[in-house]
LOVO-631970 format. One record per residue: residue number from 1; residue in one letter; chain; z, y, x of N, C-alpha, C in turn. Coordinates in steps of 0.2 Angstrom, whole numbers, plus 5000, padded with zeros to 4 digits. Layout:
REM residues N
- NUM:A:A:Z:Y:X:Z:Y:X:Z:Y:X
...
//
This chain:
REM residues 265
- 1:M:A:5743:5455:5527:5745:5448:5526:5739:5444:5524
- 2:A:A:5738:5438:5527:5733:5433:5526:5734:5430:5519
- 3:I:A:5728:5428:5516:5728:5425:5509:5724:5419:5509
- 4:L:A:5727:5414:5506:5723:5407:5505:5723:5407:5497
- 5:H:A:5717:5407:5495:5715:5407:5488:5714:5399:5486
- 6:I:A:5717:5397:5481:5716:5390:5479:5713:5390:5472
- 7:T:A:5708:5386:5472:5704:5386:5465:5703:5378:5463
- 8:F:A:5701:5377:5457:5701:5370:5454:5694:5368:5452
- 9:S:A:5689:5372:5455:5682:5370:5454:5678:5373:5460
- 10:L:A:5672:5369:5461:5668:5371:5467:5665:5378:5465
- 11:S:A:5663:5379:5458:5660:5385:5456:5664:5391:5457
- 12:T:A:5671:5390:5455:5676:5396:5456:5676:5397:5464
- 13:Q:A:5677:5392:5468:5677:5393:5475:5671:5397:5478
- 14:G:A:5665:5395:5475:5659:5398:5478:5659:5406:5476
- 15:S:A:5660:5407:5469:5660:5414:5467:5666:5418:5470
- 16:L:A:5672:5415:5472:5677:5419:5475:5675:5420:5483
- 17:K:A:5672:5416:5486:5669:5417:5493:5664:5422:5493
- 18:Q:A:5660:5422:5488:5655:5427:5488:5658:5434:5486
- 19:A:A:5663:5435:5482:5667:5441:5481:5670:5443:5488
- 20:I:A:5673:5439:5491:5677:5440:5498:5672:5443:5503
- 21:R:A:5666:5440:5503:5661:5442:5508:5658:5449:5506
- 22:Q:A:5657:5451:5499:5655:5457:5497:5660:5462:5499
- 23:K:A:5666:5461:5499:5672:5466:5501:5673:5466:5508
- 24:K:A:5670:5461:5512:5671:5460:5519:5678:5459:5521
- 25:L:A:5681:5454:5517:5688:5452:5518:5689:5445:5521
- 26:Q:A:5683:5442:5524:5683:5436:5527:5688:5435:5532
- 27:R:A:5690:5440:5536:5695:5439:5542:5702:5438:5539
- 28:E:A:5704:5440:5533:5710:5440:5531:5711:5434:5525
- 29:E:A:5705:5432:5522:5706:5428:5516:5702:5422:5517
- 30:S:A:5704:5416:5514:5700:5410:5514:5701:5407:5507
- 31:V:A:5696:5403:5506:5697:5399:5499:5696:5392:5500
- 32:I:A:5700:5388:5497:5699:5381:5496:5699:5378:5489
- 33:C:A:5696:5373:5488:5695:5370:5481:5699:5363:5481
- 34:V:A:5704:5363:5477:5707:5356:5475:5702:5353:5470
- 35:N:A:5698:5349:5473:5692:5347:5469:5694:5340:5466
- 36:D:A:5697:5341:5460:5698:5335:5456:5698:5337:5449
- 37:I:A:5699:5333:5444:5699:5334:5437:5705:5332:5434
- 38:F:A:5710:5336:5434:5717:5334:5432:5718:5332:5425
- 39:S:A:5713:5334:5421:5714:5332:5413:5712:5325:5412
- 40:I:A:5709:5321:5417:5708:5314:5416:5711:5310:5421
- 41:G:A:5712:5303:5420:5714:5299:5424:5722:5299:5425
- 42:P:A:5725:5293:5427:5732:5293:5429:5734:5298:5434
- 43:L:A:5740:5300:5434:5743:5305:5439:5749:5302:5442
- 44:A:A:5751:5296:5441:5757:5293:5444:5757:5294:5451
- 45:N:A:5752:5291:5455:5751:5291:5462:5745:5291:5464
- 46:L:A:5743:5293:5470:5736:5294:5473:5732:5287:5472
- 47:E:A:5736:5282:5474:5732:5275:5474:5730:5273:5468
- 48:E:A:5734:5274:5463:5732:5272:5456:5727:5276:5453
- 49:R:A:5727:5283:5455:5722:5288:5453:5715:5286:5456
- 50:Q:A:5715:5285:5462:5709:5283:5466:5706:5278:5463
- 51:K:A:5710:5272:5462:5707:5266:5459:5703:5267:5452
- 52:W:A:5707:5271:5448:5704:5273:5441:5697:5277:5442
- 53:L:A:5698:5282:5446:5691:5286:5447:5686:5282:5451
- 54:H:A:5687:5277:5455:5682:5273:5458:5679:5268:5452
- 55:T:A:5683:5266:5448:5681:5261:5443:5677:5265:5437
- 56:H:A:5679:5271:5435:5677:5274:5429:5672:5280:5430
- 57:I:A:5673:5284:5436:5670:5290:5436:5665:5291:5442
- 58:L:A:5667:5288:5448:5663:5289:5454:5659:5282:5454
- 59:K:A:5652:5283:5454:5648:5278:5453:5646:5274:5459
- 60:D:A:5645:5277:5465:5643:5273:5471:5648:5275:5477
- 61:E:A:5647:5272:5482:5651:5272:5488:5650:5279:5491
- 62:D:A:5644:5282:5492:5642:5288:5495:5646:5294:5491
- 63:E:A:5647:5293:5484:5650:5298:5480:5658:5297:5482
- 64:R:A:5660:5292:5482:5667:5290:5483:5669:5293:5490
- 65:E:A:5665:5292:5495:5667:5294:5502:5667:5302:5502
- 66:L:A:5662:5305:5499:5662:5312:5499:5668:5315:5495
- 67:V:A:5670:5312:5490:5676:5315:5486:5682:5314:5490
- 68:E:A:5683:5308:5493:5688:5306:5498:5689:5311:5504
- 69:D:A:5683:5313:5507:5683:5317:5513:5685:5324:5510
- 70:M:A:5683:5326:5505:5685:5333:5502:5692:5333:5500
- 71:Q:A:5695:5328:5497:5702:5327:5496:5706:5328:5502
- 72:K:A:5704:5324:5507:5708:5324:5514:5708:5331:5516
- 73:D:A:5702:5335:5516:5701:5341:5518:5706:5346:5515
- 74:W:A:5706:5347:5509:5711:5351:5505:5718:5349:5506
- 75:Q:A:5720:5343:5506:5726:5341:5507:5729:5343:5514
- 76:N:A:5725:5342:5519:5727:5344:5526:5728:5352:5526
- 77:K:A:5723:5356:5523:5724:5363:5523:5730:5365:5520
- 78:I:A:5732:5362:5514:5738:5364:5510:5744:5362:5514
- 79:K:A:5744:5357:5518:5750:5355:5522:5751:5359:5528
- 80:G:A:5745:5362:5530:5746:5365:5537:5747:5373:5536
- 81:V:A:5748:5375:5530:5748:5383:5528:5754:5386:5532
- 82:P:A:5754:5391:5536:5760:5394:5539:5763:5399:5535
- 83:C:A:5769:5400:5536:5773:5405:5532:5770:5412:5531
- 84:D:A:5766:5414:5536:5764:5421:5535:5757:5421:5531
- 85:V:A:5755:5416:5527:5750:5416:5523:5752:5416:5516
- 86:D:A:5750:5421:5512:5751:5421:5504:5746:5416:5501
- 87:I:A:5749:5413:5496:5745:5408:5492:5743:5411:5485
- 88:W:A:5737:5411:5484:5735:5414:5477:5731:5408:5474
- 89:I:A:5734:5406:5468:5731:5401:5464:5727:5404:5458
- 90:W:A:5721:5402:5457:5717:5404:5452:5716:5399:5447
- 91:Y:A:5718:5400:5440:5718:5395:5435:5716:5398:5428
- 92:S:A:5715:5395:5423:5715:5397:5416:5718:5392:5412
- 93:Q:A:5718:5394:5405:5722:5390:5401:5718:5384:5398
- 94:N:A:5718:5379:5402:5715:5372:5400:5719:5367:5404
- 95:A:A:5719:5361:5401:5723:5355:5404:5722:5354:5411
- 96:H:A:5715:5354:5413:5714:5353:5420:5717:5358:5425
- 97:E:A:5716:5364:5424:5719:5369:5428:5726:5370:5428
- 98:E:A:5729:5370:5422:5736:5370:5421:5739:5365:5424
- 99:I:A:5737:5359:5424:5740:5353:5428:5739:5354:5436
- 100:G:A:5733:5357:5437:5732:5358:5444:5737:5363:5447
- 101:L:A:5738:5368:5443:5743:5373:5445:5750:5370:5446
- 102:R:A:5752:5365:5442:5758:5362:5443:5758:5358:5449
- 103:F:A:5753:5354:5450:5752:5350:5456:5753:5354:5463
- 104:V:A:5749:5360:5463:5750:5364:5469:5757:5367:5470
- 105:M:A:5759:5369:5464:5766:5371:5465:5771:5367:5467
- 106:S:A:5770:5360:5466:5775:5355:5469:5774:5354:5476
- 107:E:A:5768:5356:5479:5767:5356:5486:5770:5362:5490
- 108:F:A:5771:5367:5486:5773:5374:5489:5780:5376:5487
- 109:S:A:5783:5373:5482:5790:5376:5479:5795:5376:5484
- 110:N:A:5795:5371:5490:5800:5371:5495:5798:5374:5501
- 111:K:A:5792:5377:5501:5789:5380:5507:5791:5387:5508
- 112:C:A:5789:5390:5513:5791:5397:5515:5786:5402:5512
- 113:S:A:5780:5400:5510:5774:5405:5508:5776:5408:5501
- 114:M:A:5774:5414:5500:5774:5417:5494:5768:5415:5490
- 115:V:A:5770:5413:5483:5764:5410:5479:5763:5415:5473
- 116:F:A:5757:5417:5472:5755:5421:5467:5750:5417:5462
- 117:G:A:5750:5419:5456:5745:5416:5451:5741:5421:5448
- 118:I:A:5735:5419:5446:5730:5424:5442:5728:5419:5436
- 119:D:A:5731:5421:5431:5729:5417:5424:5722:5421:5421
- 120:A:A:5716:5418:5423:5710:5421:5421:5710:5422:5413
- 121:T:A:5712:5417:5410:5712:5417:5402:5716:5423:5400
- 122:E:A:5722:5424:5402:5726:5430:5400:5723:5436:5402
- 123:N:A:5722:5437:5408:5720:5443:5411:5713:5445:5410
- 124:L:A:5709:5441:5408:5702:5443:5406:5702:5447:5399
- 125:K:A:5707:5447:5396:5708:5451:5390:5709:5458:5391
- 126:R:A:5711:5460:5397:5711:5467:5399:5704:5470:5400
- 127:L:A:5700:5465:5403:5693:5468:5405:5688:5467:5399
- 128:Q:A:5689:5461:5396:5684:5460:5390:5688:5457:5384
- 129:P:A:5690:5461:5380:5695:5459:5375:5692:5454:5371
- 130:N:A:5685:5454:5370:5682:5449:5365:5679:5443:5368
- 131:S:A:5680:5442:5375:5677:5437:5379:5683:5431:5379
- 132:T:A:5680:5425:5379:5684:5419:5381:5681:5414:5385
- 133:I:A:5685:5411:5389:5682:5406:5394:5686:5399:5393
- 134:R:A:5682:5394:5395:5685:5387:5395:5688:5385:5401
- 135:H:A:5685:5388:5407:5688:5387:5413:5686:5393:5418
- 136:T:A:5689:5393:5423:5688:5399:5428:5682:5399:5431
- 137:G:A:5679:5393:5432:5672:5393:5435:5666:5396:5431
- 138:E:A:5668:5398:5425:5663:5402:5421:5662:5409:5423
- 139:L:A:5667:5411:5427:5667:5419:5428:5663:5420:5435
- 140:P:A:5659:5425:5435:5655:5427:5441:5659:5431:5446
- 141:A:A:5657:5431:5452:5661:5435:5457:5663:5441:5456
- 142:N:A:5660:5446:5452:5662:5452:5451:5668:5452:5446
- 143:S:A:5668:5448:5441:5674:5447:5437:5680:5445:5441
- 144:L:A:5679:5440:5445:5685:5438:5449:5688:5443:5453
- 145:M:A:5684:5447:5456:5686:5453:5460:5690:5457:5456
- 146:K:A:5688:5459:5450:5692:5463:5445:5699:5460:5443
- 147:L:A:5699:5454:5443:5705:5451:5441:5711:5450:5446
- 148:R:A:5709:5452:5453:5713:5452:5458:5719:5456:5457
- 149:A:A:5718:5462:5453:5723:5466:5452:5729:5463:5448
- 150:D:A:5728:5458:5445:5732:5454:5440:5736:5449:5444
- 151:A:A:5736:5448:5450:5740:5443:5454:5747:5444:5453
- 152:K:A:5751:5439:5451:5758:5440:5449:5762:5434:5453
- 153:R:A:5767:5437:5457:5771:5433:5461:5775:5428:5457
- 154:F:A:5775:5421:5458:5780:5417:5455:5787:5418:5458
- 155:S:A:5792:5418:5454:5799:5418:5456:5800:5411:5458
- 156:V:A:5806:5410:5462:5808:5404:5464:5809:5399:5458
- 157:E:A:5812:5402:5452:5814:5398:5447:5807:5396:5443
- 158:E:A:5802:5400:5443:5796:5398:5440:5793:5392:5445
- 159:E:A:5793:5393:5451:5790:5388:5455:5794:5381:5454
- 160:Q:A:5800:5381:5454:5804:5375:5453:5802:5372:5446
- 161:R:A:5802:5376:5441:5800:5374:5434:5793:5370:5434
- 162:L:A:5788:5374:5437:5782:5371:5437:5781:5364:5441
- 163:S:A:5785:5364:5446:5785:5358:5451:5788:5352:5447
- 164:K:A:5794:5354:5443:5797:5348:5439:5792:5346:5433
- 165:E:A:5788:5351:5431:5783:5349:5425:5778:5344:5428
- 166:W:A:5776:5345:5435:5771:5341:5438:5774:5334:5438
- 167:H:A:5780:5333:5440:5783:5327:5441:5784:5323:5434
- 168:A:A:5786:5327:5429:5786:5325:5422:5779:5322:5420
- 169:L:A:5774:5325:5421:5767:5323:5420:5766:5317:5423
- 170:Q:A:5768:5316:5429:5767:5309:5433:5770:5304:5429
- 171:Q:A:5775:5304:5425:5778:5299:5422:5775:5296:5416
- 172:N:A:5770:5300:5413:5766:5298:5407:5760:5294:5409
- 173:P:A:5758:5289:5407:5753:5284:5408:5746:5287:5406
- 174:S:A:5746:5292:5402:5740:5294:5399:5734:5295:5403
- 175:T:A:5728:5294:5401:5722:5295:5405:5718:5301:5402
- 176:L:A:5720:5305:5397:5717:5310:5395:5722:5315:5392
- 177:R:A:5721:5322:5394:5726:5327:5393:5721:5333:5390
- 178:I:A:5724:5336:5385:5721:5343:5383:5726:5348:5382
- 179:W:A:5723:5354:5381:5727:5360:5381:5728:5362:5374
- 180:E:A:5734:5362:5371:5735:5365:5364:5742:5369:5365
- 181:N:A:5741:5375:5368:5747:5379:5369:5751:5376:5373
- 182:G:A:5749:5372:5377:5753:5368:5382:5749:5361:5383
- 183:I:A:5751:5357:5388:5748:5351:5390:5750:5345:5385
- 184:A:A:5745:5342:5382:5746:5337:5377:5743:5331:5379
- 185:H:A:5746:5325:5379:5743:5319:5381:5740:5316:5375
- 186:V:A:5734:5314:5375:5730:5311:5369:5727:5304:5371
- 187:E:A:5725:5301:5366:5721:5295:5367:5714:5296:5370
- 188:E:A:5712:5291:5374:5706:5292:5378:5700:5293:5373
- 189:N:A:5700:5290:5367:5694:5291:5362:5695:5297:5358
- 190:T:A:5699:5302:5360:5700:5308:5356:5693:5312:5355
- 191:F:A:5688:5312:5360:5682:5316:5360:5676:5311:5357
- 192:D:A:5678:5305:5355:5672:5301:5353:5668:5304:5347
- 193:E:A:5671:5306:5342:5668:5310:5337:5663:5315:5339
- 194:V:A:5666:5319:5344:5662:5325:5346:5655:5322:5349
- 195:I:A:5656:5316:5353:5650:5314:5357:5645:5311:5352
- 196:I:A:5648:5307:5347:5643:5305:5341:5640:5310:5338
- 197:D:A:5643:5316:5336:5640:5321:5332:5635:5324:5337
- 198:G:A:5636:5325:5343:5632:5328:5348:5625:5324:5348
- 199:A:A:5626:5317:5348:5620:5313:5348:5616:5314:5342
- 200:K:A:5619:5314:5336:5615:5316:5330:5612:5322:5330
- 201:R:A:5615:5327:5333:5611:5334:5334:5605:5333:5338
- 202:V:A:5606:5330:5344:5601:5329:5349:5595:5326:5345
- 203:H:A:5596:5320:5342:5591:5316:5338:5588:5321:5333
- 204:E:A:5592:5325:5329:5588:5329:5324:5584:5334:5327
- 205:S:A:5586:5337:5333:5582:5343:5336:5576:5340:5339
- 206:E:A:5577:5334:5342:5571:5331:5347:5567:5327:5343
- 207:G:A:5570:5323:5338:5565:5318:5334:5565:5312:5337
- 208:Y:A:5568:5311:5343:5567:5304:5346:5573:5300:5345
- 209:E:A:5572:5293:5344:5578:5289:5343:5581:5287:5350
- 210:W:A:5578:5286:5356:5581:5286:5362:5582:5292:5366
- 211:L:A:5587:5294:5368:5589:5300:5370:5591:5300:5378
- 212:L:A:5590:5305:5381:5592:5306:5388:5600:5307:5387
- 213:P:A:5604:5303:5391:5611:5304:5391:5614:5311:5393
- 214:A:A:5610:5314:5398:5612:5321:5400:5612:5326:5394
- 215:R:A:5607:5325:5389:5606:5329:5384:5612:5328:5379
- 216:V:A:5614:5322:5378:5620:5320:5374:5627:5323:5377
- 217:I:A:5627:5321:5383:5633:5324:5387:5633:5331:5386
- 218:G:A:5628:5335:5388:5628:5342:5387:5630:5345:5381
- 219:E:A:5627:5342:5376:5629:5343:5369:5636:5343:5367
- 220:A:A:5639:5337:5369:5646:5336:5368:5650:5340:5372
- 221:V:A:5649:5342:5378:5653:5346:5382:5653:5353:5380
- 222:G:A:5647:5355:5377:5646:5362:5374:5651:5363:5368
- 223:H:A:5653:5358:5365:5658:5358:5359:5665:5357:5361
- 224:L:A:5667:5356:5367:5674:5354:5369:5677:5361:5371
- 225:D:A:5683:5361:5370:5687:5367:5372:5690:5366:5379
- 226:D:A:5691:5359:5381:5694:5358:5387:5688:5356:5392
- 227:Y:A:5690:5355:5399:5686:5353:5404:5688:5346:5406
- 228:V:A:5683:5341:5405:5685:5335:5407:5679:5332:5412
- 229:G:A:5674:5335:5413:5669:5333:5417:5663:5328:5414
- 230:D:A:5657:5329:5416:5652:5325:5413:5653:5317:5413
- 231:A:A:5656:5315:5419:5657:5308:5420:5661:5305:5415
- 232:F:A:5666:5309:5413:5671:5306:5408:5667:5305:5401
- 233:I:A:5663:5310:5399:5660:5309:5393:5655:5303:5393
- 234:E:A:5652:5302:5399:5647:5297:5400:5651:5290:5400
- 235:K:A:5657:5290:5402:5661:5284:5402:5663:5282:5395
- 236:R:A:5664:5287:5390:5665:5286:5383:5659:5284:5380
- 237:I:A:5653:5286:5382:5647:5283:5379:5646:5276:5380
- 238:F:A:5648:5274:5386:5648:5266:5388:5653:5263:5384
- 239:A:A:5659:5266:5383:5664:5262:5378:5662:5262:5371
- 240:L:A:5659:5267:5369:5656:5267:5362:5650:5262:5361
- 241:A:A:5647:5261:5367:5641:5256:5366:5644:5249:5365
- 242:T:A:5650:5248:5369:5653:5241:5368:5656:5240:5361
- 243:Q:A:5657:5246:5357:5659:5246:5350:5654:5246:5345
- 244:G:A:5648:5245:5348:5642:5245:5343:5640:5252:5340
- 245:E:A:5642:5257:5344:5640:5264:5341:5633:5266:5345
- 246:F:A:5632:5264:5351:5626:5266:5355:5623:5260:5357
- 247:E:A:5616:5260:5358:5613:5255:5362:5610:5259:5368
- 248:I:A:5610:5255:5374:5608:5257:5380:5603:5254:5383
- 249:D:A:5598:5257:5386:5592:5254:5389:5591:5257:5396
- 250:G:A:5591:5253:5401:5590:5255:5408:5595:5254:5412
- 251:E:A:5595:5256:5419:5600:5256:5424:5605:5261:5424
- 252:T:A:5611:5259:5422:5616:5264:5421:5620:5267:5427
- 253:T:A:5618:5265:5433:5621:5268:5439:5618:5275:5440
- 254:D:A:5613:5277:5437:5610:5284:5437:5609:5286:5430
- 255:M:A:5612:5292:5429:5611:5295:5422:5604:5296:5420
- 256:Y:A:5599:5297:5425:5593:5298:5423:5588:5292:5423
- 257:S:A:5592:5286:5423:5588:5280:5424:5589:5276:5417
- 258:Y:A:5592:5278:5412:5593:5275:5406:5593:5280:5400
- 259:K:A:5592:5277:5394:5592:5281:5388:5598:5278:5383
- 260:V:A:5599:5282:5378:5604:5279:5374:5601:5281:5367
- 261:K:A:5603:5276:5362:5602:5277:5355:5608:5276:5350
- 262:Y:A:5609:5281:5346:5615:5280:5342:5613:5275:5336
- 263:I:A:5617:5270:5335:5615:5265:5330:5621:5264:5325
- 264:G:A:5626:5269:5326:5632:5268:5321:5630:5271:5314
- 265:Q:A:5635:5270:5310:5634:5272:5303:5638:5278:5302
//
């Protein structure tokens, strides 16, 4: 039986492709990435979501075109899946991938393909009881291959429930969601203190007032349990700057063309 693997990050897609090549399974198996970040931005409809992403996340036209082309590619592949192909969805317990799971299930709940899921967070406990991950993209190819044995088929009832949960998520206008033993809608400024604390730590370690935003963003991301992407953290730095918490110097269209200084108290 042919298998279509669905991932929610390019890193997971790349590692899974590597694992498939190593086992010489390319003829029977393929991998696509639903390349989005479902923890951020509106979910109500594609038009509203694209407008928000274009305004706040995607900085230039080339990036927008690339994302739209990739989106069209995976959408067409999902729509064209024949009945004799099994669907394997790879996810872990964070808002981004849990919402992605529900979105994909809404696409397949009324189709003929059998759908399986691999919860990397849960099943990693079997392999490495003391290990934790924030998202599936942190796992190397060999770990993903070992998790294949844990693929579990979703029942019709589970498919319908997850599909309904996706449609329920679409009704909430929030632009930030986190995982707290379930998907929680939170205010967009929820991570602001983490960002400010990160800037303070970078300042203390480097001794400079003006900091590279990439360092501040990396420090903040390292202290988050959920996956929201670097661009969302950068967006919040801009918002904090308008509130007088940061000062910005340079051209903000490129992360490496400006610096930031924390000036809040």
